[in-house]
PDB file of N, CA, C and O in Angstrom, chain B, residues numbered from 101:
ATOM      1  N   MET B 101     -13.236  39.200   5.695  1.00  0.00           N
ATOM      2  CA  MET B 101     -14.627  38.936   5.974  1.00  0.00           C
ATOM      3  C   MET B 101     -15.217  38.011   4.909  1.00  0.00           C
ATOM      4  O   MET B 101     -15.975  37.094   5.226  1.00  0.00           O
ATOM      5  N   GLY B 102     -14.875  38.250   3.681  1.00  0.00           N
ATOM      6  CA  GLY B 102     -15.381  37.409   2.612  1.00  0.00           C
ATOM      7  C   GLY B 102     -14.829  36.000   2.690  1.00  0.00           C
ATOM      8  O   GLY B 102     -15.463  35.041   2.248  1.00  0.00           O
ATOM      9  N   ARG B 103     -13.638  35.889   3.258  1.00  0.00           N
ATOM     10  CA  ARG B 103     -13.025  34.575   3.388  1.00  0.00           C
ATOM     11  C   ARG B 103     -13.800  33.708   4.379  1.00  0.00           C
ATOM     12  O   ARG B 103     -13.983  32.515   4.137  1.00  0.00           O
ATOM     13  N   GLU B 104     -14.251  34.282   5.480  1.00  0.00           N
ATOM     14  CA  GLU B 104     -15.044  33.546   6.463  1.00  0.00           C
ATOM     15  C   GLU B 104     -16.386  33.129   5.874  1.00  0.00           C
ATOM     16  O   GLU B 104     -16.870  32.030   6.144  1.00  0.00           O
ATOM     17  N   LEU B 105     -16.975  33.988   5.084  1.00  0.00           N
ATOM     18  CA  LEU B 105     -18.257  33.682   4.460  1.00  0.00           C
ATOM     19  C   LEU B 105     -18.109  32.500   3.497  1.00  0.00           C
ATOM     20  O   LEU B 105     -18.972  31.624   3.435  1.00  0.00           O
ATOM     21  N   THR B 106     -16.996  32.491   2.744  1.00  0.00           N
ATOM     22  CA  THR B 106     -16.754  31.392   1.818  1.00  0.00           C
ATOM     23  C   THR B 106     -16.555  30.084   2.581  1.00  0.00           C
ATOM     24  O   THR B 106     -17.065  29.044   2.164  1.00  0.00           O
ATOM     25  N   ALA B 107     -15.831  30.121   3.674  1.00  0.00           N
ATOM     26  CA  ALA B 107     -15.603  28.924   4.469  1.00  0.00           C
ATOM     27  C   ALA B 107     -16.916  28.420   5.054  1.00  0.00           C
ATOM     28  O   ALA B 107     -17.160  27.213   5.087  1.00  0.00           O
ATOM     29  N   ASP B 108     -17.768  29.344   5.519  1.00  0.00           N
ATOM     30  CA  ASP B 108     -19.053  28.934   6.066  1.00  0.00           C
ATOM     31  C   ASP B 108     -19.948  28.347   4.982  1.00  0.00           C
ATOM     32  O   ASP B 108     -20.667  27.377   5.225  1.00  0.00           O
ATOM     33  N   THR B 109     -19.907  28.923   3.808  1.00  0.00           N
ATOM     34  CA  THR B 109     -20.707  28.415   2.702  1.00  0.00           C
ATOM     35  C   THR B 109     -20.241  27.014   2.308  1.00  0.00           C
ATOM     36  O   THR B 109     -21.052  26.123   2.057  1.00  0.00           O
ATOM     37  N   ALA B 110     -18.920  26.839   2.259  1.00  0.00           N
ATOM     38  CA  ALA B 110     -18.379  25.529   1.914  1.00  0.00           C
ATOM     39  C   ALA B 110     -18.710  24.509   3.005  1.00  0.00           C
ATOM     40  O   ALA B 110     -19.042  23.363   2.702  1.00  0.00           O
ATOM     41  N   ALA B 111     -18.622  24.916   4.258  1.00  0.00           N
ATOM     42  CA  ALA B 111     -18.943  24.020   5.365  1.00  0.00           C
ATOM     43  C   ALA B 111     -20.422  23.642   5.332  1.00  0.00           C
ATOM     44  O   ALA B 111     -20.777  22.495   5.601  1.00  0.00           O
ATOM     45  N   ALA B 112     -21.272  24.592   5.009  1.00  0.00           N
ATOM     46  CA  ALA B 112     -22.705  24.312   4.922  1.00  0.00           C
ATOM     47  C   ALA B 112     -22.999  23.350   3.770  1.00  0.00           C
ATOM     48  O   ALA B 112     -23.849  22.468   3.896  1.00  0.00           O
ATOM     49  N   ALA B 113     -22.303  23.518   2.663  1.00  0.00           N
ATOM     50  CA  ALA B 113     -22.495  22.618   1.525  1.00  0.00           C
ATOM     51  C   ALA B 113     -22.021  21.206   1.873  1.00  0.00           C
ATOM     52  O   ALA B 113     -22.685  20.229   1.525  1.00  0.00           O
ATOM     53  N   ARG B 114     -20.868  21.091   2.562  1.00  0.00           N
ATOM     54  CA  ARG B 114     -20.378  19.777   2.980  1.00  0.00           C
ATOM     55  C   ARG B 114     -21.338  19.117   3.953  1.00  0.00           C
ATOM     56  O   ARG B 114     -21.603  17.918   3.870  1.00  0.00           O
ATOM     57  N   HIS B 115     -21.858  19.921   4.882  1.00  0.00           N
ATOM     58  CA  HIS B 115     -22.783  19.366   5.864  1.00  0.00           C
ATOM     59  C   HIS B 115     -24.084  18.909   5.194  1.00  0.00           C
ATOM     60  O   HIS B 115     -24.666  17.897   5.586  1.00  0.00           O
ATOM     61  N   ALA B 116     -24.532  19.652   4.192  1.00  0.00           N
ATOM     62  CA  ALA B 116     -25.753  19.266   3.485  1.00  0.00           C
ATOM     63  C   ALA B 116     -25.543  17.952   2.724  1.00  0.00           C
ATOM     64  O   ALA B 116     -26.463  17.143   2.604  1.00  0.00           O
ATOM     65  N   ARG B 117     -24.319  17.751   2.210  1.00  0.00           N
ATOM     66  CA  ARG B 117     -24.064  16.553   1.420  1.00  0.00           C
ATOM     67  C   ARG B 117     -23.655  15.362   2.275  1.00  0.00           C
ATOM     68  O   ARG B 117     -24.109  14.242   2.039  1.00  0.00           O
ATOM     69  N   PHE B 118     -22.793  15.597   3.273  1.00  0.00           N
ATOM     70  CA  PHE B 118     -22.220  14.499   4.051  1.00  0.00           C
ATOM     71  C   PHE B 118     -22.601  14.544   5.526  1.00  0.00           C
ATOM     72  O   PHE B 118     -22.015  13.809   6.321  1.00  0.00           O
ATOM     73  N   GLY B 119     -23.541  15.363   5.913  1.00  0.00           N
ATOM     74  CA  GLY B 119     -23.854  15.549   7.322  1.00  0.00           C
ATOM     75  C   GLY B 119     -24.538  14.365   7.978  1.00  0.00           C
ATOM     76  O   GLY B 119     -24.583  14.296   9.206  1.00  0.00           O
ATOM     77  N   LYS B 120     -25.067  13.441   7.211  1.00  0.00           N
ATOM     78  CA  LYS B 120     -25.795  12.308   7.774  1.00  0.00           C
ATOM     79  C   LYS B 120     -25.226  11.018   7.197  1.00  0.00           C
ATOM     80  O   LYS B 120     -25.006  10.907   5.990  1.00  0.00           O
ATOM     81  N   LEU B 121     -24.989  10.041   8.077  1.00  0.00           N
ATOM     82  CA  LEU B 121     -24.497   8.750   7.619  1.00  0.00           C
ATOM     83  C   LEU B 121     -25.624   7.969   6.939  1.00  0.00           C
ATOM     84  O   LEU B 121     -26.793   8.147   7.281  1.00  0.00           O
ATOM     85  N   PRO B 122     -25.285   7.117   5.992  1.00  0.00           N
ATOM     86  CA  PRO B 122     -26.321   6.289   5.371  1.00  0.00           C
ATOM     87  C   PRO B 122     -26.877   5.289   6.374  1.00  0.00           C
ATOM     88  O   PRO B 122     -26.252   5.008   7.396  1.00  0.00           O
ATOM     89  N   GLU B 123     -28.038   4.762   6.080  1.00  0.00           N
ATOM     90  CA  GLU B 123     -28.652   3.792   6.977  1.00  0.00           C
ATOM     91  C   GLU B 123     -27.826   2.519   6.998  1.00  0.00           C
ATOM     92  O   GLU B 123     -27.188   2.156   6.010  1.00  0.00           O
ATOM     93  N   ARG B 124     -27.849   1.843   8.149  1.00  0.00           N
ATOM     94  CA  ARG B 124     -27.100   0.592   8.295  1.00  0.00           C
ATOM     95  C   ARG B 124     -27.699  -0.506   7.437  1.00  0.00           C
ATOM     96  O   ARG B 124     -28.911  -0.581   7.240  1.00  0.00           O
ATOM     97  N   ILE B 125     -26.814  -1.356   6.933  1.00  0.00           N
ATOM     98  CA  ILE B 125     -27.243  -2.529   6.170  1.00  0.00           C
ATOM     99  C   ILE B 125     -27.088  -3.729   7.081  1.00  0.00           C
ATOM    100  O   ILE B 125     -26.018  -3.948   7.651  1.00  0.00           O
ATOM    101  N   ARG B 126     -28.134  -4.495   7.220  1.00  0.00           N
ATOM    102  CA  ARG B 126     -28.086  -5.673   8.084  1.00  0.00           C
ATOM    103  C   ARG B 126     -27.180  -6.730   7.468  1.00  0.00           C
ATOM    104  O   ARG B 126     -27.032  -6.795   6.248  1.00  0.00           O
ATOM    105  N   PHE B 127     -26.572  -7.563   8.320  1.00  0.00           N
ATOM    106  CA  PHE B 127     -25.687  -8.620   7.832  1.00  0.00           C
ATOM    107  C   PHE B 127     -26.449  -9.602   6.958  1.00  0.00           C
ATOM    108  O   PHE B 127     -25.906 -10.098   5.971  1.00  0.00           O
ATOM    109  N   GLU B 128     -27.686  -9.887   7.301  1.00  0.00           N
ATOM    110  CA  GLU B 128     -28.485 -10.824   6.514  1.00  0.00           C
ATOM    111  C   GLU B 128     -28.697 -10.322   5.092  1.00  0.00           C
ATOM    112  O   GLU B 128     -28.843 -11.116   4.163  1.00  0.00           O
ATOM    113  N   ASP B 129     -28.713  -8.997   4.923  1.00  0.00           N
ATOM    114  CA  ASP B 129     -28.882  -8.432   3.589  1.00  0.00           C
ATOM    115  C   ASP B 129     -27.584  -8.463   2.788  1.00  0.00           C
ATOM    116  O   ASP B 129     -27.610  -8.397   1.559  1.00  0.00           O
ATOM    117  N   MET B 130     -26.438  -8.564   3.484  1.00  0.00           N
ATOM    118  CA  MET B 130     -25.150  -8.570   2.798  1.00  0.00           C
ATOM    119  C   MET B 130     -24.727  -9.976   2.400  1.00  0.00           C
ATOM    120  O   MET B 130     -24.057 -10.147   1.381  1.00  0.00           O
ATOM    121  N   ALA B 131     -25.096 -10.975   3.170  1.00  0.00           N
ATOM    122  CA  ALA B 131     -24.644 -12.346   2.918  1.00  0.00           C
ATOM    123  C   ALA B 131     -25.658 -13.082   2.050  1.00  0.00           C
ATOM    124  O   ALA B 131     -26.868 -12.892   2.172  1.00  0.00           O
ATOM    125  N   GLU B 132     -25.133 -13.917   1.180  1.00  0.00           N
ATOM    126  CA  GLU B 132     -25.994 -14.705   0.313  1.00  0.00           C
ATOM    127  C   GLU B 132     -25.479 -16.135   0.303  1.00  0.00           C
ATOM    128  O   GLU B 132     -24.284 -16.364   0.116  1.00  0.00           O
ATOM    129  N   GLU B 133     -26.356 -17.083   0.499  1.00  0.00           N
ATOM    130  CA  GLU B 133     -25.970 -18.477   0.489  1.00  0.00           C
ATOM    131  C   GLU B 133     -26.261 -19.062  -0.886  1.00  0.00           C
ATOM    132  O   GLU B 133     -27.369 -18.952  -1.411  1.00  0.00           O
ATOM    133  N   VAL B 134     -25.228 -19.690  -1.455  1.00  0.00           N
ATOM    134  CA  VAL B 134     -25.381 -20.345  -2.753  1.00  0.00           C
ATOM    135  C   VAL B 134     -24.778 -21.742  -2.659  1.00  0.00           C
ATOM    136  O   VAL B 134     -23.957 -22.017  -1.784  1.00  0.00           O
ATOM    137  N   GLU B 135     -25.185 -22.604  -3.553  1.00  0.00           N
ATOM    138  CA  GLU B 135     -24.657 -23.961  -3.595  1.00  0.00           C
ATOM    139  C   GLU B 135     -23.190 -23.910  -4.031  1.00  0.00           C
ATOM    140  O   GLU B 135     -22.833 -23.138  -4.921  1.00  0.00           O
ATOM    141  N   ALA B 136     -22.356 -24.719  -3.414  1.00  0.00           N
ATOM    142  CA  ALA B 136     -20.924 -24.674  -3.694  1.00  0.00           C
ATOM    143  C   ALA B 136     -20.619 -25.099  -5.128  1.00  0.00           C
ATOM    144  O   ALA B 136     -19.795 -24.466  -5.789  1.00  0.00           O
ATOM    145  N   THR B 137     -21.258 -26.146  -5.620  1.00  0.00           N
ATOM    146  CA  THR B 137     -21.030 -26.601  -6.986  1.00  0.00           C
ATOM    147  C   THR B 137     -22.370 -26.672  -7.709  1.00  0.00           C
ATOM    148  O   THR B 137     -23.034 -27.708  -7.680  1.00  0.00           O
ATOM    149  N   PRO B 138     -22.770 -25.595  -8.347  1.00  0.00           N
ATOM    150  CA  PRO B 138     -24.066 -25.609  -9.020  1.00  0.00           C
ATOM    151  C   PRO B 138     -24.108 -26.547 -10.218  1.00  0.00           C
ATOM    152  O   PRO B 138     -25.193 -26.922 -10.664  1.00  0.00           O
ATOM    153  N   ASP B 139     -22.946 -26.935 -10.752  1.00  0.00           N
ATOM    154  CA  ASP B 139     -22.940 -27.828 -11.908  1.00  0.00           C
ATOM    155  C   ASP B 139     -22.919 -29.297 -11.504  1.00  0.00           C
ATOM    156  O   ASP B 139     -22.767 -30.168 -12.360  1.00  0.00           O
ATOM    157  N   GLY B 140     -23.068 -29.583 -10.218  1.00  0.00           N
ATOM    158  CA  GLY B 140     -23.109 -30.969  -9.764  1.00  0.00           C
ATOM    159  C   GLY B 140     -21.750 -31.632  -9.706  1.00  0.00           C
ATOM    160  O   GLY B 140     -21.673 -32.860  -9.675  1.00  0.00           O
ATOM    161  N   GLY B 141     -20.677 -30.863  -9.689  1.00  0.00           N
ATOM    162  CA  GLY B 141     -19.339 -31.428  -9.591  1.00  0.00           C
ATOM    163  C   GLY B 141     -18.698 -31.734 -10.927  1.00  0.00           C
ATOM    164  O   GLY B 141     -17.704 -32.459 -10.964  1.00  0.00           O
ATOM    165  N   LEU B 142     -19.212 -31.224 -12.007  1.00  0.00           N
ATOM    166  CA  LEU B 142     -18.623 -31.496 -13.320  1.00  0.00           C
ATOM    167  C   LEU B 142     -17.239 -30.885 -13.453  1.00  0.00           C
ATOM    168  O   LEU B 142     -16.390 -31.424 -14.162  1.00  0.00           O
ATOM    169  N   ASN B 143     -17.003 -29.765 -12.779  1.00  0.00           N
ATOM    170  CA  ASN B 143     -15.717 -29.085 -12.860  1.00  0.00           C
ATOM    171  C   ASN B 143     -14.864 -29.370 -11.625  1.00  0.00           C
ATOM    172  O   ASN B 143     -14.067 -28.525 -11.217  1.00  0.00           O
ATOM    173  N   ALA B 144     -15.022 -30.532 -11.037  1.00  0.00           N
ATOM    174  CA  ALA B 144     -14.258 -30.894  -9.851  1.00  0.00           C
ATOM    175  C   ALA B 144     -12.790 -31.099 -10.219  1.00  0.00           C
ATOM    176  O   ALA B 144     -12.456 -31.278 -11.391  1.00  0.00           O
ATOM    177  N   TYR B 145     -11.922 -31.073  -9.218  1.00  0.00           N
ATOM    178  CA  TYR B 145     -10.485 -31.264  -9.428  1.00  0.00           C
ATOM    179  C   TYR B 145     -10.214 -32.658  -9.963  1.00  0.00           C
ATOM    180  O   TYR B 145     -10.708 -33.651  -9.429  1.00  0.00           O
ATOM    181  N   ASN B 146      -9.435 -32.717 -11.009  1.00  0.00           N
ATOM    182  CA  ASN B 146      -9.062 -33.984 -11.624  1.00  0.00           C
ATOM    183  C   ASN B 146      -7.539 -34.083 -11.578  1.00  0.00           C
ATOM    184  O   ASN B 146      -6.864 -33.436 -12.379  1.00  0.00           O
ATOM    185  N   PRO B 147      -6.977 -34.881 -10.656  1.00  0.00           N
ATOM    186  CA  PRO B 147      -5.514 -34.940 -10.539  1.00  0.00           C
ATOM    187  C   PRO B 147      -4.834 -35.518 -11.776  1.00  0.00           C
ATOM    188  O   PRO B 147      -3.686 -35.172 -12.053  1.00  0.00           O
ATOM    189  N   GLU B 148      -5.498 -36.375 -12.516  1.00  0.00           N
ATOM    190  CA  GLU B 148      -4.888 -36.959 -13.715  1.00  0.00           C
ATOM    191  C   GLU B 148      -4.801 -35.950 -14.855  1.00  0.00           C
ATOM    192  O   GLU B 148      -3.904 -36.042 -15.693  1.00  0.00           O
ATOM    193  N   GLY B 149      -5.704 -35.008 -14.896  1.00  0.00           N
ATOM    194  CA  GLY B 149      -5.686 -34.023 -15.965  1.00  0.00           C
ATOM    195  C   GLY B 149      -5.047 -32.708 -15.566  1.00  0.00           C
ATOM    196  O   GLY B 149      -5.015 -31.771 -16.363  1.00  0.00           O
ATOM    197  N   SER B 150      -4.531 -32.619 -14.332  1.00  0.00           N
ATOM    198  CA  SER B 150      -3.983 -31.346 -13.875  1.00  0.00           C
ATOM    199  C   SER B 150      -2.662 -31.002 -14.558  1.00  0.00           C
ATOM    200  O   SER B 150      -2.282 -29.832 -14.577  1.00  0.00           O
ATOM    201  N   TRP B 151      -1.958 -31.970 -15.114  1.00  0.00           N
ATOM    202  CA  TRP B 151      -0.680 -31.694 -15.771  1.00  0.00           C
ATOM    203  C   TRP B 151      -0.863 -30.795 -16.993  1.00  0.00           C
ATOM    204  O   TRP B 151       0.078 -30.114 -17.401  1.00  0.00           O
ATOM    205  N   LYS B 152      -2.047 -30.784 -17.573  1.00  0.00           N
ATOM    206  CA  LYS B 152      -2.295 -29.974 -18.766  1.00  0.00           C
ATOM    207  C   LYS B 152      -2.223 -28.482 -18.468  1.00  0.00           C
ATOM    208  O   LYS B 152      -1.958 -27.682 -19.366  1.00  0.00           O
ATOM    209  N   TYR B 153      -2.458 -28.102 -17.212  1.00  0.00           N
ATOM    210  CA  TYR B 153      -2.517 -26.696 -16.846  1.00  0.00           C
ATOM    211  C   TYR B 153      -1.280 -26.245 -16.085  1.00  0.00           C
ATOM    212  O   TYR B 153      -1.273 -25.156 -15.510  1.00  0.00           O
ATOM    213  N   TYR B 154      -0.223 -27.073 -16.072  1.00  0.00           N
ATOM    214  CA  TYR B 154       1.004 -26.742 -15.369  1.00  0.00           C
ATOM    215  C   TYR B 154       1.751 -25.689 -16.154  1.00  0.00           C
ATOM    216  O   TYR B 154       1.880 -25.790 -17.374  1.00  0.00           O
ATOM    217  N   SER B 155       2.244 -24.678 -15.461  1.00  0.00           N
ATOM    218  CA  SER B 155       2.994 -23.624 -16.113  1.00  0.00           C
ATOM    219  C   SER B 155       4.213 -23.294 -15.276  1.00  0.00           C
ATOM    220  O   SER B 155       4.111 -23.117 -14.062  1.00  0.00           O
ATOM    221  N   CYS B 156       5.354 -23.211 -15.916  1.00  0.00           N
ATOM    222  CA  CYS B 156       6.602 -22.892 -15.226  1.00  0.00           C
ATOM    223  C   CYS B 156       7.408 -21.978 -16.142  1.00  0.00           C
ATOM    224  O   CYS B 156       7.619 -22.297 -17.312  1.00  0.00           O
ATOM    225  N   LEU B 157       7.852 -20.855 -15.619  1.00  0.00           N
ATOM    226  CA  LEU B 157       8.589 -19.891 -16.430  1.00  0.00           C
ATOM    227  C   LEU B 157       9.891 -20.490 -16.942  1.00  0.00           C
ATOM    228  O   LEU B 157      10.270 -20.258 -18.090  1.00  0.00           O
ATOM    229  N   ALA B 158      10.581 -21.261 -16.100  1.00  0.00           N
ATOM    230  CA  ALA B 158      11.848 -21.868 -16.527  1.00  0.00           C
ATOM    231  C   ALA B 158      11.610 -22.819 -17.706  1.00  0.00           C
ATOM    232  O   ALA B 158      12.399 -22.841 -18.650  1.00  0.00           O
ATOM    233  N   LEU B 159      10.547 -23.589 -17.658  1.00  0.00           N
ATOM    234  CA  LEU B 159      10.255 -24.491 -18.781  1.00  0.00           C
ATOM    235  C   LEU B 159       9.824 -23.714 -20.018  1.00  0.00           C
ATOM    236  O   LEU B 159      10.156 -24.099 -21.139  1.00  0.00           O
ATOM    237  N   ASP B 160       9.085 -22.621 -19.823  1.00  0.00           N
ATOM    238  CA  ASP B 160       8.670 -21.806 -20.960  1.00  0.00           C
ATOM    239  C   ASP B 160       9.872 -21.187 -21.665  1.00  0.00           C
ATOM    240  O   ASP B 160       9.872 -21.027 -22.886  1.00  0.00           O
ATOM    241  N   LEU B 161      10.906 -20.836 -20.880  1.00  0.00           N
ATOM    242  CA  LEU B 161      12.097 -20.226 -21.468  1.00  0.00           C
ATOM    243  C   LEU B 161      13.092 -21.277 -21.966  1.00  0.00           C
ATOM    244  O   LEU B 161      14.100 -20.926 -22.579  1.00  0.00           O
ATOM    245  N   GLY B 162      12.827 -22.539 -21.715  1.00  0.00           N
ATOM    246  CA  GLY B 162      13.714 -23.603 -22.176  1.00  0.00           C
ATOM    247  C   GLY B 162      14.936 -23.756 -21.298  1.00  0.00           C
ATOM    248  O   GLY B 162      15.973 -24.223 -21.769  1.00  0.00           O
ATOM    249  N   LEU B 163      14.847 -23.384 -20.059  1.00  0.00           N
ATOM    250  CA  LEU B 163      16.016 -23.496 -19.162  1.00  0.00           C
ATOM    251  C   LEU B 163      16.078 -24.837 -18.504  1.00  0.00           C
ATOM    252  O   LEU B 163      16.992 -25.100 -17.723  1.00  0.00           O
TER     253      LEU B 163
END
């Protein structure tokens, strides 16, 4: 008998905490539009300088 009471108490506590879903969030509230390059393109891709950032494990190990 005490076991059923404990289960009911636990079920009531779960229902009190999780019994209602949160309110829906509109898509307009989730999405934000920002400028693609806020710095005006200062950090744009530079093919001539890209060799500086090349990394290869075989070259690092001297193979």
